[in-house]
C-alpha positions as CSV (number, residue, x, y, z in Angstrom):
1,M,7.0,30.7,0.9
2,T,10.6,29.6,1.9
3,Q,12.1,25.8,1.7
4,S,12.1,25.9,5.6
5,S,8.1,26.8,6.2
6,T,7.6,24.7,3.5
7,R,9.1,21.6,5.4
8,N,7.6,22.6,8.4
9,T,3.9,23.0,7.0
10,R,4.3,19.3,4.9
11,Y,5.4,17.8,8.5
12,V,2.3,19.9,10.1
13,I,0.0,18.1,7.7
14,V,1.7,14.7,8.4
15,I,1.4,14.6,11.8
16,A,-2.6,15.5,11.8
17,L,-3.3,13.2,9.5
18,F,-1.5,10.2,11.6
19,L,-3.6,12.0,14.6
20,I,-6.8,11.2,12.7
21,A,-5.7,8.1,11.2
22,A,-4.7,7.1,15.5
23,A,-8.5,8.6,16.4
24,L,-10.2,6.6,13.5
25,R,-8.8,3.1,14.8
26,F,-8.2,3.7,18.7
27,Y,-11.8,5.0,19.4
28,R,-13.5,2.3,21.3
29,L,-11.2,-0.3,20.0
30,Q,-12.3,-3.4,22.3
31,D,-16.2,-2.4,22.0
32,L,-16.3,-1.9,17.7
33,P,-17.2,-3.3,15.8
34,L,-19.2,-6.3,17.9
35,G,-18.0,-9.9,18.4
36,L,-15.6,-11.8,16.2
37,D,-16.0,-12.6,12.7
38,Q,-14.8,-16.2,11.7
39,D,-11.3,-15.4,10.7
40,E,-10.3,-13.8,14.1
41,I,-12.2,-16.6,16.0
42,I,-9.5,-18.8,14.1
43,N,-6.7,-16.4,14.8
44,A,-8.2,-16.5,18.2
45,I,-7.5,-20.2,19.0
46,A,-4.1,-20.0,16.8
47,I,-2.5,-17.4,19.1
48,R,-3.7,-19.2,22.2
49,G,-1.8,-22.3,20.5
50,I,1.2,-20.1,19.9
51,V,0.9,-18.3,23.6
52,A,1.0,-22.2,24.8
53,G,3.8,-23.1,22.8
54,E,2.9,-24.4,19.3
55,R,5.0,-23.3,16.6
56,P,3.0,-23.8,13.3
57,V,4.7,-23.0,10.2
58,F,1.1,-23.0,8.5
59,I,-2.2,-22.9,10.1
60,T,-4.5,-25.7,9.0
61,A,-7.2,-24.4,10.9
62,G,-9.9,-22.2,8.6
63,W,-9.2,-23.2,5.0
64,G,-5.5,-22.3,5.8
65,R,-3.5,-19.8,7.0
66,E,-0.4,-18.1,7.2
67,P,1.3,-17.8,10.7
68,L,2.9,-14.5,10.7
69,Y,-0.1,-12.4,12.1
70,A,-0.8,-15.1,14.9
71,Y,3.0,-15.3,16.3
72,A,2.8,-11.5,16.4
73,A,-0.7,-11.2,17.9
74,A,-0.2,-13.7,20.1
75,A,3.2,-11.5,22.0
76,V,0.9,-8.2,21.7
77,C,-2.0,-10.4,23.8
78,S,0.3,-11.7,26.1
79,L,1.1,-8.3,27.3
80,A,-2.8,-7.2,26.9
81,G,-4.2,-9.9,28.6
82,D,-7.3,-9.8,26.9
83,M,-7.5,-11.9,23.1
84,V,-10.0,-9.1,21.5
85,L,-8.0,-6.0,22.7
86,G,-4.5,-7.7,22.2
87,M,-5.7,-8.9,18.1
88,R,-7.0,-5.3,17.4
89,L,-4.0,-3.6,19.4
90,T,-1.8,-5.6,16.8
91,T,-3.7,-5.0,13.2
92,V,-4.1,-1.0,14.6
93,M,-0.2,-1.2,15.7
94,F,0.3,-2.7,11.5
95,S,-1.8,-0.3,10.0
96,M,-0.2,2.9,11.8
97,I,3.1,1.3,9.9
98,F,1.4,0.9,6.8
99,L,0.5,4.7,6.6
100,A,4.0,5.5,6.5
101,V,5.5,2.9,4.5
102,A,2.5,3.8,2.1
103,Y,3.7,7.9,2.5
104,V,7.3,7.0,1.7
105,T,6.6,4.5,-0.8
106,A,4.4,7.4,-3.2
107,Q,7.2,10.3,-2.6
108,R,9.9,7.7,-3.7
109,L,7.4,6.4,-6.6
110,F,5.9,10.1,-7.3
111,N,6.2,13.3,-5.3
112,R,5.3,14.6,-1.9
113,A,2.1,15.9,-2.5
114,I,0.9,12.8,-4.2
115,A,1.9,11.0,-1.2
116,L,0.5,13.5,1.4
117,M,-3.1,12.8,-0.3
118,T,-2.1,8.9,-0.8
119,L,-1.4,8.9,3.2
120,A,-5.2,11.4,3.2
121,W,-7.0,9.2,1.5
122,L,-5.5,6.1,3.4
123,A,-6.0,7.4,6.5
124,G,-10.0,8.6,6.4
125,G,-11.0,5.5,4.0
126,F,-13.5,3.8,4.4
127,W,-11.6,0.5,2.9
128,P,-8.3,0.9,5.4
129,L,-10.8,1.8,8.5
130,M,-12.1,-1.7,8.2
131,T,-9.0,-3.4,7.5
132,S,-7.2,-1.6,10.3
133,R,-10.2,-2.5,13.6
134,A,-10.0,-6.2,13.0
135,G,-8.3,-9.0,14.4
136,E,-7.2,-10.6,10.8
137,R,-4.2,-10.8,8.9
138,N,-4.7,-8.8,5.5
139,I,-3.6,-5.7,7.0
140,L,-0.1,-7.5,7.3
141,L,-0.5,-8.2,2.8
142,A,-0.9,-3.8,2.7
143,L,1.8,-3.0,4.5
144,F,4.7,-5.5,3.2
145,T,3.6,-5.1,-0.1
146,A,3.9,-1.5,0.3
147,L,7.1,-1.9,2.1
148,T,8.4,-4.6,-1.1
149,I,7.5,-1.7,-3.2
150,Y,9.5,0.9,-1.6
151,A,12.4,-1.1,-0.9
152,F,12.5,-2.2,-4.5
153,Q,12.2,1.6,-5.7
154,R,15.1,2.4,-3.0
155,A,17.3,-0.7,-5.0
156,L,16.5,0.2,-8.9
157,S,17.5,3.9,-7.9
158,G,21.2,1.8,-7.0
159,R,21.6,2.3,-3.2
160,R,24.3,0.0,-1.9
161,G,23.0,-3.8,0.3
162,S,18.9,-2.8,-1.1
163,W,18.4,-5.9,-3.2
164,V,18.8,-8.0,0.0
165,W,16.3,-5.5,2.2
166,A,14.3,-5.8,-0.8
167,G,13.9,-9.5,-0.9
168,V,13.6,-9.9,2.8
169,A,10.4,-7.8,2.2
170,L,9.3,-10.0,-0.2
171,G,9.8,-13.1,1.6
172,V,8.0,-11.9,5.0
173,T,5.4,-10.6,2.3
174,L,4.5,-14.6,1.4
175,W,3.9,-15.1,4.9
176,T,1.0,-13.1,5.2
177,Y,-2.1,-14.1,3.4
178,Q,-2.4,-16.4,-0.3
179,S,-2.9,-13.1,-2.1
180,S,0.6,-12.4,-1.8
181,R,1.8,-15.2,-4.1
182,A,1.2,-12.4,-7.1
183,M,3.1,-10.5,-5.7
184,P,6.6,-12.4,-7.2
185,L,4.8,-11.9,-10.7
186,V,4.4,-8.6,-10.4
187,F,9.0,-8.1,-9.8
188,V,9.3,-10.7,-13.1
189,A,6.6,-8.6,-15.5
190,F,8.4,-5.5,-14.3
191,G,11.3,-7.4,-15.7
192,V,10.2,-8.0,-18.9
193,Y,9.5,-4.5,-18.7
194,L,12.1,-3.4,-18.6
195,A,13.9,-5.6,-21.4
196,V,11.5,-4.2,-23.5
197,M,11.6,-0.5,-23.0
198,Q,14.8,0.3,-20.2
199,R,17.3,-2.0,-21.4
200,S,19.9,0.0,-19.5
201,T,17.9,0.0,-16.6
202,L,17.5,-4.0,-16.7
203,R,21.5,-4.2,-17.6
204,T,22.2,-2.5,-14.6
205,N,20.2,-4.1,-11.7
206,W,19.7,-7.2,-13.4
207,K,21.6,-8.9,-11.2
208,G,20.5,-7.1,-8.1
209,M,16.5,-8.4,-8.8
210,V,17.7,-11.9,-9.1
211,V,19.4,-12.0,-5.8
212,F,15.7,-10.2,-5.0
213,L,13.7,-12.5,-6.0
214,L,16.0,-15.5,-4.7
215,I,16.0,-14.1,-1.4
216,G,12.1,-13.7,-1.1
217,L,11.8,-17.2,-2.1
218,L,14.2,-18.5,0.4
219,I,12.5,-16.5,3.3
220,A,9.3,-18.1,2.2
221,S,10.5,-21.5,1.3
222,P,9.9,-23.3,4.6
223,L,5.9,-22.1,3.8
224,L,6.0,-23.1,0.5
225,A,7.9,-26.8,1.5
226,Y,4.9,-27.2,3.6
227,L,2.4,-26.5,1.2
228,A,3.7,-28.3,-1.1
229,T,4.4,-31.3,1.3
230,H,0.8,-31.3,2.7
231,P,-1.3,-30.6,-0.3
232,G,-4.6,-30.5,1.8
233,A,-3.5,-28.4,4.1
234,E,-4.7,-25.1,2.5
235,T,-8.5,-25.9,1.2
236,G,-10.0,-22.2,0.7
237,D,-9.6,-19.0,-1.5
238,F,-8.5,-20.2,-4.8
239,K,-11.0,-23.2,-5.1
240,T,-14.0,-21.5,-6.8
241,Q,-16.6,-21.9,-9.0
242,S,-15.2,-19.4,-11.8
243,L,-11.8,-20.9,-12.0
244,S,-12.9,-24.1,-12.4
245,A,-15.6,-23.1,-14.8
246,L,-12.9,-21.8,-16.8
247,Q,-10.4,-24.4,-16.6
248,Q,-13.5,-26.9,-18.4
249,G,-13.8,-24.0,-21.0
250,D,-16.4,-21.9,-19.8
251,V,-15.2,-17.8,-19.4
252,R,-18.5,-16.5,-18.3
253,P,-18.1,-16.7,-14.8
254,M,-14.7,-15.5,-15.1
255,I,-15.5,-12.3,-17.3
256,S,-18.3,-11.4,-14.3
257,A,-15.6,-12.6,-11.3
258,V,-13.0,-10.2,-13.1
259,L,-15.9,-7.1,-13.6
260,G,-17.5,-7.6,-10.0
261,T,-13.6,-7.1,-8.9
262,L,-13.0,-3.8,-11.0
263,G,-16.8,-2.8,-9.7
264,L,-16.1,-2.5,-6.0
265,F,-14.1,0.5,-6.3
266,T,-16.8,2.7,-7.7
267,V,-19.7,0.5,-8.9
268,R,-20.6,-1.9,-6.8
269,G,-19.2,-2.3,-3.3
270,E,-18.5,-6.5,-2.0
271,V,-22.6,-6.9,-1.0
272,Y,-22.0,-9.2,2.9
273,W,-22.7,-6.5,5.7
274,L,-19.1,-9.4,7.0
275,H,-16.8,-6.9,5.7
276,N,-19.0,-4.0,3.9
277,I,-22.5,-2.0,3.9
278,P,-23.7,-3.9,1.4
279,G,-23.3,-2.9,-1.8
280,R,-21.0,0.3,-1.1
281,P,-18.3,1.0,-3.1
282,I,-14.6,1.3,-1.7
283,L,-14.5,5.3,-3.0
284,D,-17.0,7.8,-3.0
285,W,-18.4,9.6,-6.4
286,L,-16.0,12.3,-5.6
287,S,-12.8,10.1,-5.2
288,G,-13.7,7.5,-7.9
289,I,-13.9,10.6,-10.5
290,L,-10.2,11.7,-9.5
291,F,-9.7,7.7,-9.4
292,Y,-10.4,7.2,-12.8
293,L,-8.2,10.5,-14.1
294,G,-5.3,9.1,-11.8
295,L,-5.8,5.7,-13.8
296,I,-6.0,7.5,-17.5
297,A,-2.5,9.5,-16.2
298,T,-0.8,6.3,-15.2
299,I,-1.6,4.4,-18.2
300,W,-0.6,7.7,-20.4
301,R,2.7,7.9,-18.7
302,W,3.4,3.7,-19.0
303,K,6.9,4.5,-20.2
304,R,8.1,5.6,-17.2
305,A,9.0,2.9,-14.9
306,E,7.3,4.2,-11.9
307,Y,3.8,4.5,-13.7
308,A,4.5,0.9,-15.1
309,L,5.2,-0.1,-11.7
310,V,1.8,0.8,-10.3
311,L,0.1,0.0,-13.0
312,L,1.2,-3.8,-12.4
313,W,1.6,-3.6,-9.4
314,L,-2.3,-3.0,-9.6
315,A,-4.0,-5.7,-12.5
316,I,-1.2,-8.8,-11.2
317,G,-2.1,-8.0,-7.1
318,L,-6.1,-7.8,-8.2
319,V,-6.0,-11.2,-10.3
320,P,-6.1,-13.0,-6.7
321,A,-9.3,-11.5,-5.9
322,M,-10.5,-12.3,-9.7
323,V,-10.2,-15.8,-9.6
324,T,-11.9,-16.3,-6.2
325,D,-15.6,-15.6,-5.5
326,P,-17.7,-13.3,-5.1
327,P,-15.7,-10.4,-5.5
328,S,-13.7,-8.8,-2.2
329,H,-12.0,-6.1,-1.1
330,H,-10.9,-8.2,1.3
331,R,-8.4,-10.5,-0.4
332,M,-7.2,-7.2,-2.1
333,A,-5.0,-5.5,0.5
334,N,-1.9,-6.4,-1.3
335,V,-3.3,-3.5,-3.5
336,M,-4.6,-0.7,-1.1
337,A,-1.9,1.6,-1.1
338,A,-1.6,1.3,-5.1
339,A,-5.6,2.2,-5.1
340,Y,-5.5,5.1,-2.9
341,M,-2.1,6.2,-5.1
342,L,-4.4,6.5,-8.3
343,P,-7.1,9.8,-6.8
344,A,-4.2,11.2,-5.4
345,L,-2.5,11.0,-9.4
346,G,-5.6,12.2,-10.7
347,A,-5.9,15.2,-8.4
348,D,-1.7,15.8,-8.5
349,W,-2.7,15.9,-12.5
350,I,-5.7,18.8,-12.3
351,G,-3.1,20.7,-10.3
352,C,-0.4,20.8,-12.4
353,A,-2.7,22.0,-15.0
354,L,-3.7,25.2,-13.0
355,H,-1.7,28.3,-12.7
356,A,0.4,28.8,-9.7
357,Q,-2.0,31.6,-8.5
358,R,-4.4,28.9,-8.3
359,R,-2.5,26.4,-6.4
360,A,-4.0,27.9,-3.0
361,V,-7.2,27.6,-3.8
362,Y,-7.2,23.6,-5.2
363,A,-5.1,22.9,-2.0
364,L,-8.4,24.6,-0.4
365,V,-10.3,21.9,-2.1
366,M,-8.7,19.1,-1.7
367,A,-8.5,19.2,1.6
368,A,-12.5,19.6,1.6
369,L,-12.8,16.5,-0.5
370,L,-10.8,14.8,1.7
371,T,-12.6,16.1,5.0
372,F,-15.5,14.7,3.3
373,T,-14.8,11.5,2.7
374,S,-13.5,10.8,6.3
375,L,-16.9,12.5,7.4
376,I,-18.4,9.7,5.0
377,T,-16.3,7.2,7.1
378,V,-17.3,8.0,10.4
379,H,-20.7,7.8,9.6
380,D,-20.8,4.6,7.6
381,W,-19.1,3.1,9.6
382,F,-19.5,3.9,12.9
383,G,-23.1,5.0,12.7
384,I,-24.0,2.3,10.3
385,W,-22.0,-1.1,9.7
386,A,-20.4,-1.2,13.6
387,V,-23.6,-1.2,15.0
388,S,-26.0,-2.5,12.8
389,P,-27.8,-6.1,13.6
390,E,-26.8,-7.3,11.0
391,V,-22.5,-7.3,12.1
392,K,-23.7,-7.9,15.4
393,D,-25.8,-11.2,14.3
394,L,-22.6,-12.2,12.0
395,R,-19.8,-11.9,14.2
396,F,-21.7,-13.6,16.7
397,A,-21.1,-10.9,19.2
398,P,-24.5,-12.1,21.8
399,L,-21.7,-15.5,22.0
400,A,-18.7,-13.3,22.3
401,Q,-20.4,-10.8,25.1
402,L,-21.6,-14.3,26.6
403,S,-17.9,-15.4,26.8
404,R,-16.2,-12.4,28.6
405,D,-19.0,-12.7,31.0
406,L,-18.4,-16.1,31.9
407,D,-14.8,-15.3,31.9
408,R,-15.3,-13.6,35.3
409,D,-18.3,-15.3,36.8
410,P,-17.0,-18.0,39.8
411,D,-20.2,-20.2,38.7
412,T,-19.1,-23.5,37.5
413,S,-22.4,-24.7,36.5
414,P,-22.5,-26.2,33.1
415,V,-23.7,-24.2,30.0
416,V,-26.1,-25.2,27.5
417,V,-25.8,-22.5,24.3
418,A,-29.0,-23.0,21.7
419,G,-27.2,-21.5,18.4
420,T,-27.3,-21.8,14.7
421,Y,-23.4,-22.8,13.8
422,I,-23.4,-25.7,16.1
423,E,-21.4,-28.1,14.5
424,D,-19.1,-25.6,12.8
425,I,-18.2,-22.0,14.1
426,E,-19.6,-21.2,17.6
427,P,-18.8,-23.7,19.5
428,L,-14.9,-22.4,18.9
429,V,-15.9,-18.7,20.5
430,P,-15.4,-19.3,24.4
431,L,-12.3,-21.3,23.0
432,A,-10.8,-18.2,21.8
433,L,-11.8,-15.9,24.4
434,M,-12.1,-17.8,27.8
435,R,-9.3,-18.1,30.1
436,R,-10.4,-20.7,32.6
437,H,-11.4,-24.1,31.4
438,D,-13.6,-25.2,33.9
439,I,-16.8,-24.7,32.7
440,S,-18.3,-27.0,30.2
441,F,-20.2,-26.5,27.6
442,R,-23.6,-27.6,25.4
443,W,-24.6,-27.0,22.2
444,Y,-28.0,-27.6,20.6
445,A,-30.5,-26.5,18.4
446,A,-33.6,-25.1,19.6
447,G,-36.8,-25.7,18.3
448,S,-34.7,-28.9,17.3
449,A,-33.7,-30.7,21.0
450,Q,-33.7,-29.8,24.8
451,V,-30.3,-31.2,26.4
452,I,-29.7,-31.7,30.0
453,P,-26.1,-31.9,31.4
454,G,-25.4,-35.3,33.2
455,Q,-24.7,-35.1,37.0
456,A,-25.5,-31.4,37.5
457,S,-28.4,-29.8,40.0
458,R,-28.4,-26.7,38.1
459,V,-27.7,-25.4,34.6
460,R,-27.5,-22.5,32.7
461,Y,-29.1,-21.8,29.2
462,F,-28.1,-19.0,26.8
463,D,-30.5,-18.0,23.9
464,P,-28.3,-15.0,22.0
465,A,-32.7,-13.6,22.1
466,S,-33.1,-13.6,26.1
467,G,-29.8,-14.0,27.5
468,L,-28.7,-16.5,30.3
469,R,-30.8,-17.9,33.0
470,S,-30.4,-20.2,35.7
471,V,-32.3,-23.5,36.4
472,D,-33.0,-26.3,38.3
473,A,-30.9,-29.7,36.6
474,D,-32.6,-31.6,38.6
475,T,-36.6,-30.7,38.0
476,L,-35.9,-31.0,34.2
477,R,-34.3,-34.1,34.5
478,Y,-37.1,-36.0,36.1
479,D,-39.2,-34.5,34.2
480,M,-37.7,-35.5,30.9
481,L,-37.5,-39.2,32.0
482,A,-40.9,-39.5,33.2
483,L,-41.8,-38.3,29.4
484,A,-40.1,-41.2,28.6
485,S,-41.0,-43.4,30.9
486,A,-44.6,-42.8,30.0
487,A,-43.4,-43.5,26.5
488,P,-45.6,-46.0,24.6
489,D,-44.3,-49.9,23.6
490,V,-41.9,-49.8,20.8
491,W,-39.7,-53.0,19.2
492,L,-36.6,-53.9,17.3
493,A,-36.9,-53.8,13.8
494,P,-35.1,-57.6,12.9
495,P,-32.3,-57.8,10.6
496,G,-32.5,-56.4,6.7
497,D,-34.9,-54.4,4.9
498,A,-38.5,-55.8,5.7
499,L,-40.4,-54.7,8.4
500,P,-42.8,-56.8,10.4
501,V,-46.8,-57.1,9.6
502,T,-47.1,-58.3,12.8
503,V,-45.4,-57.1,16.2
504,G,-44.6,-59.6,19.0
505,T,-43.1,-58.5,22.6
506,A,-41.9,-55.2,23.0
507,A,-38.8,-54.5,23.1
508,A,-37.2,-53.7,27.0
509,R,-35.8,-50.0,27.3
510,P,-33.7,-48.8,27.6
511,I,-31.9,-49.5,24.0
512,A,-28.8,-48.9,23.3
513,F,-26.9,-47.6,20.1
514,D,-23.3,-48.4,19.2
515,G,-22.8,-48.5,23.0
516,R,-23.0,-44.7,22.5
517,V,-26.2,-43.4,23.6
518,E,-28.9,-44.8,24.4
519,F,-32.8,-44.4,23.7
520,L,-35.4,-43.8,26.5
521,G,-38.6,-43.7,24.3
522,A,-41.1,-41.4,21.7
523,Q,-44.1,-39.3,22.6
524,I,-46.1,-39.7,19.0
525,E,-47.8,-36.3,18.7
526,A,-48.8,-36.0,14.5
527,P,-47.3,-34.8,12.7
528,R,-44.3,-34.3,15.7
529,V,-42.7,-36.9,17.1
530,T,-40.1,-36.2,20.0
531,T,-37.7,-39.1,21.0
532,F,-35.9,-39.1,24.0
533,W,-32.2,-40.5,24.8
534,R,-29.4,-40.8,27.4
535,V,-25.5,-40.4,26.3
536,L,-23.3,-43.3,27.2
537,R,-20.0,-41.9,26.9
538,D,-18.4,-38.8,25.6
539,G,-18.5,-38.3,22.3
540,V,-16.1,-37.0,19.4
541,P,-16.7,-34.6,16.7
542,S,-18.4,-36.6,14.0
543,S,-21.1,-36.1,11.2
544,T,-24.1,-37.6,12.4
545,A,-28.1,-37.7,12.1
546,M,-31.1,-39.4,14.3
547,F,-33.7,-40.3,11.9
548,A,-37.9,-40.5,11.9
549,H,-39.3,-42.2,9.1
550,L,-42.7,-43.2,8.5
551,A,-42.4,-47.0,6.4
552,T,-44.9,-49.5,5.1
553,P,-43.6,-52.7,5.8
554,D,-42.6,-53.1,2.1
555,N,-40.2,-50.2,2.9
556,R,-41.8,-47.7,1.4
557,I,-40.6,-44.2,3.3
558,L,-43.8,-42.1,3.5
559,A,-42.1,-39.2,5.6
560,Q,-39.0,-38.6,6.7
561,D,-37.1,-35.6,9.1
562,D,-33.6,-36.8,9.9
563,R,-31.8,-34.5,11.8
564,L,-29.8,-34.4,15.1
565,G,-30.0,-31.3,17.2
566,F,-27.1,-31.8,19.6
567,P,-24.1,-32.4,18.0
568,T,-22.1,-35.5,19.2
569,H,-19.3,-33.0,20.0
570,S,-20.9,-31.7,22.4
571,W,-22.4,-35.3,24.1
572,R,-21.1,-36.0,27.6
573,A,-21.5,-39.4,29.9
574,D,-25.0,-39.3,31.5
575,D,-26.3,-36.1,29.8
576,V,-30.2,-36.7,28.5
577,F,-31.7,-35.2,25.3
578,A,-35.1,-34.4,23.5
579,Q,-34.7,-34.9,19.8
580,T,-37.8,-33.6,18.1
581,F,-38.3,-34.3,14.7
582,T,-41.6,-33.3,12.5
583,L,-43.1,-35.5,9.5
584,D,-44.9,-34.2,6.6
585,V,-47.9,-37.0,6.9
586,S,-50.3,-36.9,4.5
587,P,-53.9,-36.9,5.7
588,I,-54.6,-40.9,4.5
589,L,-52.3,-43.6,5.1
590,P,-52.0,-47.5,4.8
591,D,-53.6,-49.7,7.5
592,R,-50.3,-50.7,8.5
593,V,-47.6,-48.1,8.8
594,W,-44.1,-48.0,11.2
595,L,-42.4,-45.2,12.4
596,E,-38.8,-46.2,12.4
597,M,-36.4,-44.2,14.6
598,G,-32.4,-44.9,14.3
599,I,-29.1,-42.6,13.9
600,Y,-26.7,-43.1,11.1
601,D,-23.4,-41.4,9.9
602,R,-24.5,-38.8,7.2
603,T,-20.6,-39.3,6.0
604,T,-21.6,-43.2,5.2
605,G,-24.6,-43.5,5.4
606,K,-24.2,-46.7,7.8
607,R,-26.5,-47.3,10.8
608,W,-25.6,-47.6,14.2
609,E,-26.2,-51.2,15.5
610,V,-28.3,-51.5,18.5
611,T,-25.7,-53.0,21.2
612,G,-26.2,-56.8,21.4
613,A,-28.3,-57.3,18.3
614,P,-26.0,-57.5,15.1
615,G,-28.0,-56.2,11.9
616,V,-30.5,-55.0,13.9
617,N,-29.8,-50.4,13.3
618,R,-33.9,-49.4,13.9
619,V,-36.5,-48.8,16.3
620,L,-40.2,-49.5,15.5
621,A,-43.6,-47.9,16.5
622,P,-46.7,-48.8,15.5
623,W,-47.8,-45.0,13.8
624,S,-51.4,-46.0,15.6
625,A,-54.7,-44.0,15.4
626,A,-53.5,-41.9,18.2
627,G,-50.1,-41.1,16.3
628,R,-52.6,-40.0,13.0
629,R,-54.6,-36.8,14.8
């Protein structure tokens, strides 16, 4: 075969691999995976802020995150007109560039055959596909880490001016993801390697390497300065139980974390549905064999600089994942290109051991293996993971679809949503996805609370299991207020700890607490207690709970239930709601037992006081014979 035909064949293979990669990444991109995960929701809100004019150096939401992805996605989302599609197009775009960079990096480090096989595994692998179809920033970590390695190796070969561009790549890498902060150590360690093994190379390049590191740190300096001056801005990945245990002298959790991280490749993958089919290793068993052969070959050839660089890239690049819990390939994108070079190195090692006349058979076997890997990826990602009920729930798919539907619906009546994470991530989904802001939302825990928005004649209720329904709010409100007015009398507890032995005049209802909400009444049907309330003014996010306690006159608690199924961030003036408690009541109770009800701050334990009655922070009702049934 002539050199020209060989080159043409290689071009055809490269183009075919890119087309396969594009097909896997673009197929039903807007629809799969279903919904958005927590990181995507936080990214979407940050993107909306950037589009609106915010210019963060660091995004403090969601435990803290570097802003580069959000800036890039803001431009694409503005053009796409859809948040989910815009974020995913951004990720796919960077994914395709990453494949090209990984290819040229493998070619510069090794040879064209290894580069082609690395590209093939990256194009059809499960882990790269997972990283390529979500609106998350770790794809930038994979891309710019590989680009930095490429530029560094190019500069090391004597290309004029390359150290500057390598430094730029390193600096940009540090703006992508927390795990990137290990990357400067890779090149420091490589400098030490050169000092020991290849001093002449170090003498020729040490000034350039210093320039490289200084430029990288200079470009990242605004981010590093912000983190240094705002120590509470970042509260996430690097504060883990295993690292804390190691600092206290217990090495066992760290050993378990290290082994768990290394095992992700071939033994036991990430165990959560959010980013993986639980337990599925990164590599199938055939690719895993070649992975270990490549690792052996790399260690065997460690005296050659390119192999040493890959070993350091892997060893140091995996450290951030090793010190975080639990083991997750999501935080390992900085080593993605290197990880897929290893099976290519293993396959090349076998190929080099074969006689020339067997190379064609070897090439066909490798093509079959890579096809097998891609087919497994298609089956596992599209056929299992992306459509699984677990992923649908974890990615808030029903709520994401509701947000899209409401965005197109001209109806502006309030929407009351039943959820699980009503004080955390779920209320952010409409904020992330909806372009309109004329719909008022309430969030509540189904089975614990019932909510009726104030001053609304109709209201829409949404439950993920049953969908959206519109009802007459006036009728619901009338029925709830009727139950509250028919509730038995209550009394105000006197200041102090003691409860009264006898009762005087019943308190007039409603009874306001802290000027924010008023108590309307309580219906007792043991073991359930349903309290009724009206909101007096708009609420703000807070850690608040209501309580229902059974107590003796000496203040001994016999049963209690503390909860708030309608969080304060959802409160709007004139809303009425019911809060239900379940008390684990003993069949035998003392003669004098009081039901005490009120509200307190979970953080401080301080109870809200009755408005106009200093020191009074409880409403009492006798736990009567009717209440003991």
